[in-house]
VOMI-549225 format. One record per atom (N, C-alpha, C, O): residue in three letters; y, z, x; residue number from 1; atom name. Coordinates in steps of 0.001 Angstrom, whole numbers, always signed. Example, Ala and Ser with C-alpha at 12.3 -4.5 7.8 and 13.67 -1.06 7.14 Angstrom:
2
   res     north        up      east     n   atom
   Ala     -5690     +7800    +13190     1      N
   Ala     -4500     +7800    +12300     1     CA
   Ala     -3300     +7800    +13200     1      C
   Ala     -3319     +8465    +14236     1      O
   Ser     -2250     +7080    +12850     2      N
   Ser     -1060     +7140    +13670     2     CA
   Ser       +30     +7870    +12900     2      C
   Ser     +1138     +8039    +13409     2      O
END
This chain:
113
   res     north        up      east     n   atom
   Met    -57937    -91010    -31584     1      N
   Met    -56870    -91097    -30607     1     CA
   Met    -57444    -91451    -29230     1      C
   Met    -58409    -90861    -28744     1      O
   Lys    -56782    -92461    -28631     2      N
   Lys    -57031    -92858    -27308     2     CA
   Lys    -55974    -92431    -26253     2      C
   Lys    -54765    -92611    -26404     2      O
   Val    -56521    -91874    -25220     3      N
   Val    -55381    -91226    -24304     3     CA
   Val    -55851    -92143    -22850     3      C
   Val    -57009    -92328    -22473     3      O
   Glu    -54674    -92602    -22233     4      N
   Glu    -54889    -93182    -20884     4     CA
   Glu    -53716    -92814    -20041     4      C
   Glu    -52671    -92438    -20573     4      O
   Leu    -53835    -92900    -18847     5      N
   Leu    -52843    -92558    -17874     5     CA
   Leu    -52467    -93985    -17018     5      C
   Leu    -53224    -94586    -16255     5      O
   Ile    -51345    -94273    -17307     6      N
   Ile    -50712    -95569    -16633     6     CA
   Ile    -49599    -95152    -15710     6      C
   Ile    -48515    -94814    -16186     6      O
   Asn    -49837    -95162    -14288     7      N
   Asn    -49159    -94668    -13421     7     CA
   Asn    -49025    -93198    -13637     7      C
   Asn    -50025    -92485    -13551     7      O
   Asp    -47677    -92626    -13954     8      N
   Asp    -47519    -91307    -14122     8     CA
   Asp    -47230    -91109    -15612     8      C
   Asp    -46748    -90021    -15929     8      O
   Val    -47462    -92015    -16569     9      N
   Val    -47187    -91801    -17913     9     CA
   Val    -48470    -91619    -18695     9      C
   Val    -49403    -92406    -18535     9      O
   Leu    -48538    -90604    -19534    10      N
   Leu    -49707    -90365    -20330    10     CA
   Leu    -49457    -91260    -21700    10      C
   Leu    -48508    -91040    -22453    10      O
   Val    -50357    -92214    -21903    11      N
   Val    -50161    -93062    -23067    11     CA
   Val    -51061    -92557    -24112    11      C
   Val    -52218    -92267    -23807    11      O
   Val    -50670    -92436    -25222    12      N
   Val    -51439    -91842    -26332    12     CA
   Val    -51481    -92891    -27504    12      C
   Val    -50392    -93181    -27998    12      O
   Gln    -52570    -93472    -27988    13      N
   Gln    -52636    -94283    -29006    13     CA
   Gln    -52871    -93615    -30346    13      C
   Gln    -53965    -93092    -30559    13      O
   Leu    -51878    -93597    -31299    14      N
   Leu    -52087    -92711    -32458    14     CA
   Leu    -52868    -93399    -33435    14      C
   Leu    -52859    -94629    -33399    14      O
   Pro    -53553    -92798    -34314    15      N
   Pro    -54369    -93529    -35398    15     CA
   Pro    -53569    -93993    -36431    15      C
   Pro    -52436    -93528    -36559    15      O
   Ala    -54038    -94935    -37269    16      N
   Ala    -53254    -95610    -38417    16     CA
   Ala    -52582    -94633    -39366    16      C
   Ala    -51384    -94677    -39647    16      O
   Arg    -53530    -93670    -39877    17      N
   Arg    -52810    -92687    -40743    17     CA
   Arg    -52630    -91267    -40185    17      C
   Arg    -53549    -90535    -39818    17      O
   Leu    -51278    -90970    -40171    18      N
   Leu    -50966    -89803    -39647    18     CA
   Leu    -50434    -88863    -41015    18      C
   Leu    -49293    -88408    -41099    18      O
   Asp    -51348    -88706    -41900    19      N
   Asp    -51338    -87834    -42979    19     CA
   Asp    -52000    -86480    -42539    19      C
   Asp    -52411    -86365    -41384    19      O
   Ala    -52105    -85491    -43412    20      N
   Ala    -52616    -84195    -43119    20     CA
   Ala    -53851    -84125    -42437    20      C
   Ala    -54070    -83235    -41615    20      O
   Val    -54788    -85125    -42760    21      N
   Val    -56220    -85205    -42376    21     CA
   Val    -55942    -85868    -40822    21      C
   Val    -56490    -85362    -39843    21      O
   Gly    -55148    -86902    -40710    22      N
   Gly    -54945    -87587    -39466    22     CA
   Gly    -54480    -86757    -38320    22      C
   Gly    -54952    -86730    -37184    22      O
   Val    -53354    -86002    -38863    23      N
   Val    -52655    -85069    -37828    23     CA
   Val    -53717    -83980    -37519    23      C
   Val    -53931    -83711    -36337    23      O
   Ala    -54378    -83354    -38472    24      N
   Ala    -55350    -82409    -38086    24     CA
   Ala    -56475    -82704    -37115    24      C
   Ala    -56946    -81861    -36352    24      O
   Ser    -56928    -84152    -37215    25      N
   Ser    -57924    -84442    -36418    25     CA
   Ser    -57498    -84763    -34896    25      C
   Ser    -58363    -84942    -34038    25      O
   Ile    -56127    -84825    -34607    26      N
   Ile    -55742    -85082    -33231    26     CA
   Ile    -54631    -84133    -32702    26      C
   Ile    -54257    -84194    -31531    26      O
   Glu    -54134    -83287    -33565    27      N
   Glu    -53134    -82330    -33092    27     CA
   Glu    -53512    -81476    -31897    27      C
   Glu    -52757    -81380    -30930    27      O
   Glu    -54704    -80845    -31964    28      N
   Glu    -55112    -80048    -30842    28     CA
   Glu    -55387    -80929    -29559    28      C
   Glu    -54962    -80622    -28445    28      O
   Gln    -56040    -81904    -29792    29      N
   Gln    -56390    -82902    -28730    29     CA
   Gln    -55040    -83402    -27921    29      C
   Gln    -54974    -83462    -26693    29      O
   Leu    -54033    -83730    -28780    30      N
   Leu    -52841    -84180    -28286    30     CA
   Leu    -52169    -83015    -27524    30      C
   Leu    -51682    -83302    -26431    30      O
   Ala    -52078    -81742    -27954    31      N
   Ala    -51437    -80769    -27406    31     CA
   Ala    -52132    -80361    -26002    31      C
   Ala    -51417    -80064    -25045    31      O
   Ile    -53464    -80354    -25905    32      N
   Ile    -54153    -80099    -24675    32     CA
   Ile    -53833    -81223    -23770    32      C
   Ile    -53499    -80962    -22614    32      O
   Ala    -53911    -82625    -24239    33      N
   Ala    -53632    -83616    -23140    33     CA
   Ala    -52327    -83531    -22530    33      C
   Ala    -52182    -83750    -21328    33      O
   Val    -51275    -83194    -23368    34      N
   Val    -49791    -83105    -23056    34     CA
   Val    -49609    -81740    -22167    34      C
   Val    -48745    -81671    -21293    34      O
   Ala    -50317    -80884    -22407    35      N
   Ala    -50276    -79530    -21624    35     CA
   Ala    -50862    -79739    -20223    35      C
   Ala    -50384    -79212    -19219    35      O
   Asn    -51885    -80510    -20227    36      N
   Asn    -52605    -80793    -18911    36     CA
   Asn    -51826    -81827    -18098    36      C
   Asn    -52026    -81886    -16885    36      O
   His    -50899    -82695    -18723    37      N
   His    -50250    -83757    -18109    37     CA
   His    -48858    -83190    -17614    37      C
   His    -48543    -83510    -16468    37      O
   His    -48025    -82427    -18295    38      N
   His    -46842    -81976    -17743    38     CA
   His    -45875    -82993    -17375    38      C
   His    -45259    -82941    -16311    38      O
   Gly    -45722    -83945    -18258    39      N
   Gly    -44836    -84944    -17759    39     CA
   Gly    -44381    -85980    -18914    39      C
   Gly    -44154    -85606    -20064    39      O
   Lys    -44276    -87286    -18498    40      N
   Lys    -43989    -88335    -19431    40     CA
   Lys    -45035    -88764    -20345    40      C
   Lys    -46168    -89036    -19947    40      O
   Val    -44655    -88832    -21640    41      N
   Val    -45659    -89318    -22620    41     CA
   Val    -45088    -90347    -23453    41      C
   Val    -43948    -90320    -23917    41      O
   Leu    -45982    -91292    -23623    42      N
   Leu    -45545    -92449    -24499    42     CA
   Leu    -46571    -92482    -25789    42      C
   Leu    -47783    -92623    -25625    42      O
   Ala    -46090    -92367    -26824    43      N
   Ala    -46916    -92343    -28086    43     CA
   Ala    -46761    -93715    -28518    43      C
   Ala    -45677    -94226    -28798    43      O
   Asp    -47973    -94339    -28566    44      N
   Asp    -48078    -95826    -29073    44     CA
   Asp    -48405    -95725    -30587    44      C
   Asp    -49502    -95383    -31031    44      O
   Met    -47460    -96019    -31228    45      N
   Met    -47681    -95982    -32856    45     CA
   Met    -47675    -97333    -33383    45      C
   Met    -47244    -97504    -34523    45      O
   Ser    -48143    -98423    -32623    46      N
   Ser    -48195    -99736    -33062    46     CA
   Ser    -49494    -99806    -34210    46      C
   Ser    -49524   -100758    -34989    46      O
   Gln    -50338    -98959    -34251    47      N
   Gln    -51351    -99030    -35315    47     CA
   Gln    -51010    -98141    -36482    47      C
   Gln    -51750    -98161    -37466    47      O
   Val    -49990    -97393    -36453    48      N
   Val    -49729    -96350    -37406    48     CA
   Val    -49106    -97083    -38754    48      C
   Val    -48097    -97782    -38661    48      O
   Thr    -49709    -96892    -39871    49      N
   Thr    -49122    -97440    -41098    49     CA
   Thr    -48685    -96334    -42035    49      C
   Thr    -47996    -96664    -43000    49      O
   Phe    -48991    -95111    -41873    50      N
   Phe    -48673    -94114    -42691    50     CA
   Phe    -48166    -92975    -41892    50      C
   Phe    -48824    -92678    -40895    50      O
   Val    -47078    -92272    -42173    51      N
   Val    -46653    -91020    -41277    51     CA
   Val    -46202    -90010    -42355    51      C
   Val    -45406    -90358    -43227    51      O
   Ala    -46702    -88776    -42300    52      N
   Ala    -46356    -87685    -43248    52     CA
   Ala    -45445    -86719    -42426    52      C
   Ala    -45395    -86813    -41200    52      O
   Ser    -44786    -85870    -43060    53      N
   Ser    -43966    -84945    -42330    53     CA
   Ser    -44665    -84057    -41299    53      C
   Ser    -44069    -83594    -40328    53      O
   Leu    -45915    -83849    -41548    54      N
   Leu    -46732    -83135    -40498    54     CA
   Leu    -46620    -83880    -39334    54      C
   Leu    -46382    -83223    -38320    54      O
   Ala    -46742    -85201    -39206    55      N
   Ala    -46718    -86050    -37928    55     CA
   Ala    -45515    -85808    -37335    55      C
   Ala    -45480    -85474    -36150    55      O
   Leu    -44331    -85950    -38111    56      N
   Leu    -43095    -85797    -37460    56     CA
   Leu    -42875    -84403    -36749    56      C
   Leu    -42264    -84250    -35692    56      O
   Arg    -43433    -83478    -37451    57      N
   Arg    -43464    -81996    -36762    57     CA
   Arg    -44201    -82019    -35399    57      C
   Arg    -43778    -81522    -34355    57      O
   Met    -45505    -82751    -35596    58      N
   Met    -46435    -82730    -34383    58     CA
   Met    -45590    -83442    -33219    58      C
   Met    -45555    -82918    -32106    58      O
   Leu    -44994    -84492    -33449    59      N
   Leu    -44191    -85070    -32374    59     CA
   Leu    -43039    -84373    -31727    59      C
   Leu    -42778    -84344    -30525    59      O
   Leu    -42366    -83793    -32753    60      N
   Leu    -41254    -82980    -32149    60     CA
   Leu    -41745    -81762    -31497    60      C
   Leu    -41116    -81372    -30514    60      O
   Thr    -42826    -81065    -31912    61      N
   Thr    -43412    -80059    -31176    61     CA
   Thr    -43899    -80462    -29828    61      C
   Thr    -43688    -79736    -28856    61      O
   Thr    -44582    -81661    -29722    62      N
   Thr    -44944    -82198    -28334    62     CA
   Thr    -43639    -82510    -27541    62      C
   Thr    -43687    -82233    -26342    62      O
   Leu    -42548    -83013    -27992    63      N
   Leu    -41323    -83204    -27239    63     CA
   Leu    -40850    -81929    -26742    63      C
   Leu    -40510    -81794    -25567    63      O
   Lys    -40813    -80979    -27594    64      N
   Lys    -40247    -79462    -27165    64     CA
   Lys    -41123    -78850    -26111    64      C
   Lys    -40644    -78006    -25355    64      O
   Ala    -42436    -79242    -26011    65      N
   Ala    -43361    -78719    -25135    65     CA
   Ala    -43140    -79217    -23569    65      C
   Ala    -43184    -78499    -22570    65      O
   Val    -42897    -80612    -23628    66      N
   Val    -42785    -81215    -22325    66     CA
   Val    -41333    -81200    -21808    66      C
   Val    -41188    -81279    -20589    66      O
   Gln    -40253    -81107    -22583    67      N
   Gln    -39004    -81052    -22067    67     CA
   Gln    -38713    -79899    -21026    67      C
   Gln    -38094    -80201    -20006    67      O
   Pro    -39093    -78697    -21209    68      N
   Pro    -38888    -77782    -20152    68     CA
   Pro    -39597    -78128    -18814    68      C
   Pro    -39263    -77588    -17760    68      O
   Leu    -40424    -78897    -18884    69      N
   Leu    -41241    -79295    -17804    69     CA
   Leu    -40690    -80571    -16964    69      C
   Leu    -41199    -81028    -15941    69      O
   Gly    -39597    -81013    -17597    70      N
   Gly    -38940    -82182    -17071    70     CA
   Gly    -39517    -83531    -17729    70      C
   Gly    -39157    -84638    -17331    70      O
   Gly    -40419    -83351    -18743    71      N
   Gly    -40873    -84511    -19246    71     CA
   Gly    -40172    -85080    -20512    71      C
   Gly    -39090    -84627    -20885    71      O
   Asp    -40757    -85993    -21104    72      N
   Asp    -40241    -86424    -22549    72     CA
   Asp    -41481    -87107    -23123    72      C
   Asp    -42535    -87349    -22534    72      O
   Val    -41099    -87408    -24574    73      N
   Val    -42031    -88223    -25210    73     CA
   Val    -41144    -89345    -25859    73      C
   Val    -40121    -89148    -26515    73      O
   Arg    -41706    -90535    -25566    74      N
   Arg    -41116    -91860    -26081    74     CA
   Arg    -42139    -92414    -26933    74      C
   Arg    -43348    -92259    -26761    74      O
   Leu    -41543    -93125    -27941    75      N
   Leu    -42439    -93817    -28965    75     CA
   Leu    -42366    -95396    -28860    75      C
   Leu    -41323    -95958    -28527    75      O
   Val    -43432    -96023    -29136    76      N
   Val    -43479    -97441    -28977    76     CA
   Val    -44105    -98090    -30225    76      C
   Val    -44932    -97438    -30863    76      O
   Gly    -43758    -99359    -30622    77      N
   Gly    -44556   -100161    -31539    77     CA
   Gly    -44380    -99666    -33004    77      C
   Gly    -45182   -100080    -33841    77      O
   Leu    -43436    -98849    -33357    78      N
   Leu    -43232    -98550    -34832    78     CA
   Leu    -43148    -99741    -35670    78      C
   Leu    -42320   -100611    -35401    78      O
   Gln    -43956    -99852    -36685    79      N
   Gln    -43855   -100895    -37650    79     CA
   Gln    -42552   -100706    -38643    79      C
   Gln    -42042    -99592    -38768    79      O
   Pro    -42135   -101651    -39214    80      N
   Pro    -40680   -101522    -39772    80     CA
   Pro    -40720   -100238    -40936    80      C
   Pro    -39800    -99424    -41018    80      O
   Pro    -41836   -100206    -41741    81      N
   Pro    -41487    -99103    -42734    81     CA
   Pro    -41750    -97646    -41996    81      C
   Pro    -41348    -96627    -42557    81      O
   Ile    -42341    -97582    -40897    82      N
   Ile    -42393    -96287    -40119    82     CA
   Ile    -41026    -96090    -39385    82      C
   Ile    -40497    -94978    -39347    82      O
   Ala    -40449    -97225    -38787    83      N
   Ala    -39109    -97051    -38158    83     CA
   Ala    -38142    -96584    -39183    83      C
   Ala    -37279    -95766    -38864    83      O
   Glu    -38223    -97035    -40363    84      N
   Glu    -37182    -96608    -41359    84     CA
   Glu    -37377    -95187    -41764    84      C
   Glu    -36370    -94576    -42121    84      O
   Ile    -38589    -94538    -41760    85      N
   Ile    -38781    -93235    -41993    85     CA
   Ile    -38175    -92455    -40748    85      C
   Ile    -37409    -91519    -40977    85      O
   Phe    -38478    -92793    -39475    86      N
   Phe    -37698    -92296    -38524    86     CA
   Phe    -36165    -92298    -38487    86      C
   Phe    -35561    -91335    -38015    86      O
   Arg    -35560    -93318    -38956    87      N
   Arg    -34271    -93616    -39278    87     CA
   Arg    -33610    -92634    -40326    87      C
   Arg    -32601    -91985    -40052    87      O
   Lys    -34249    -92574    -41536    88      N
   Lys    -33780    -91779    -42578    88     CA
   Lys    -33934    -90418    -42282    88      C
   Lys    -33076    -89668    -42748    88      O
   Ser    -34888    -89902    -41574    89      N
   Ser    -35034    -88438    -41282    89     CA
   Ser    -34313    -88069    -40054    89      C
   Ser    -34314    -86917    -39622    89      O
   Arg    -33700    -89043    -39495    90      N
   Arg    -32869    -88925    -38178    90     CA
   Arg    -33757    -88579    -36985    90      C
   Arg    -33263    -88161    -35937    90      O
   Phe    -34990    -88744    -37138    91      N
   Phe    -36016    -88443    -35953    91     CA
   Phe    -35768    -89496    -34896    91      C
   Phe    -36220    -89389    -33757    91      O
   Asp    -35005    -90558    -35326    92      N
   Asp    -34794    -91582    -34087    92     CA
   Asp    -33775    -91123    -33186    92      C
   Asp    -33571    -91759    -32152    92      O
   Thr    -33038    -89975    -33488    93      N
   Thr    -32198    -89378    -32528    93     CA
   Thr    -32701    -88396    -31524    93      C
   Thr    -32013    -87974    -30595    93      O
   Phe    -34056    -88019    -31781    94      N
   Phe    -34797    -87247    -30890    94     CA
   Phe    -35610    -87988    -29949    94      C
   Phe    -35921    -87462    -28880    94      O
   Phe    -35971    -89122    -30235    95      N
   Phe    -36909    -89944    -29355    95     CA
   Phe    -36377    -91390    -29001    95      C
   Phe    -35721    -92076    -29786    95      O
   Gln    -36736    -91766    -27738    96      N
   Gln    -36341    -93146    -27359    96     CA
   Gln    -37544    -93982    -27972    96      C
   Gln    -38735    -93686    -27868    96      O
   Ile    -36999    -95102    -28643    97      N
   Ile    -38024    -95927    -29381    97     CA
   Ile    -38019    -97295    -28613    97      C
   Ile    -36971    -97820    -28238    97      O
   Tyr    -39269    -97841    -28402    98      N
   Tyr    -39233    -99096    -27740    98     CA
   Tyr    -40115    -99998    -28663    98      C
   Tyr    -40858    -99499    -29508    98      O
   Pro    -40000   -101371    -28464    99      N
   Pro    -40596   -102424    -29302    99     CA
   Pro    -42217   -102557    -28818    99      C
   Pro    -43136   -102768    -29610    99      O
   Asp    -42372   -102395    -27392   100      N
   Asp    -43734   -102590    -27001   100     CA
   Asp    -43994   -101662    -25602   100      C
   Asp    -43105   -101139    -24930   100      O
   Arg    -45104   -101615    -25410   101      N
   Arg    -45515   -100792    -24191   101     CA
   Arg    -44941   -101368    -22902   101      C
   Arg    -44390   -100558    -22157   101      O
   Thr    -44985   -102580    -22545   102      N
   Thr    -44304   -103167    -21555   102     CA
   Thr    -42849   -102615    -21206   102      C
   Thr    -42455   -102204    -20115   102      O
   Ile    -42195   -102703    -22336   103      N
   Ile    -40881   -102318    -22140   103     CA
   Ile    -40594   -100947    -21943   103      C
   Ile    -39757   -100563    -21126   103      O
   Ala    -41333   -100117    -22743   104      N
   Ala    -41442    -98728    -22716   104     CA
   Ala    -41755    -98089    -21107   104      C
   Ala    -41037    -97305    -20487   104      O
   Leu    -42951    -98645    -20700   105      N
   Leu    -43312    -98293    -19377   105     CA
   Leu    -42327    -98832    -18345   105      C
   Leu    -42179    -98159    -17325   105      O
   Ala    -41657    -99926    -18480   106      N
   Ala    -40659   -100280    -17508   106     CA
   Ala    -39437    -99501    -17526   106      C
   Ala    -38749    -99383    -16513   106      O
   Ala    -39131    -98953    -18660   107      N
   Ala    -37974    -98012    -18899   107     CA
   Ala    -38176    -96747    -18111   107      C
   Ala    -37226    -96148    -17606   107      O
   Tyr    -39370    -96367    -18016   108      N
   Tyr    -39737    -95130    -17401   108     CA
   Tyr    -39502    -95276    -15994   108      C
   Tyr    -39089    -94301    -15366   108      O
   Thr    -39713    -96370    -15419   109      N
   Thr    -39564    -96667    -14050   109     CA
   Thr    -38259    -97098    -13450   109      C
   Thr    -37975    -97049    -12253   109      O
   Ala    -37457    -97550    -14488   110      N
   Ala    -36112    -97900    -14178   110     CA
   Ala    -35285    -96911    -13761   110      C
   Ala    -35261    -95826    -14342   110      O
   Pro    -34498    -97194    -12676   111      N
   Pro    -33387    -96225    -12140   111     CA
   Pro    -32377    -95863    -13231   111      C
   Pro    -31847    -96757    -13891   111      O
   Ser    -32081    -94494    -13447   112      N
   Ser    -31257    -94065    -14364   112     CA
   Ser    -29778    -94092    -13794   112      C
   Ser    -29479    -93926    -12611   112      O
   Gly    -28995    -94307    -14733   113      N
   Gly    -27388    -94390    -14323   113     CA
   Gly    -26898    -95583    -14477   113      C
   Gly    -25716    -95804    -14214   113      O
END
């Protein structure tokens, strides 16, 4: 997992396989990075080719951790099969999803309303 700060957005590059092993390898690191950041998180899923229910739980837990602090988690770059999983599980109703980083980062800076 690669983590970088772009302006005030914590960008997290998730690994290709978010199965039990993949989630176990990043879950603690993700929780610590998000807890230390206290704000906007962009999960880059452009390399993700497999996602298990554990990964959905990890993302939802991350979202619930940052919302009380005024932050949120947005997703970017979902491959079509992964996007379908988010649609079928209705997880697309919890997260704002963007096609690429540029659009997602611009949406964070766009005035709301």
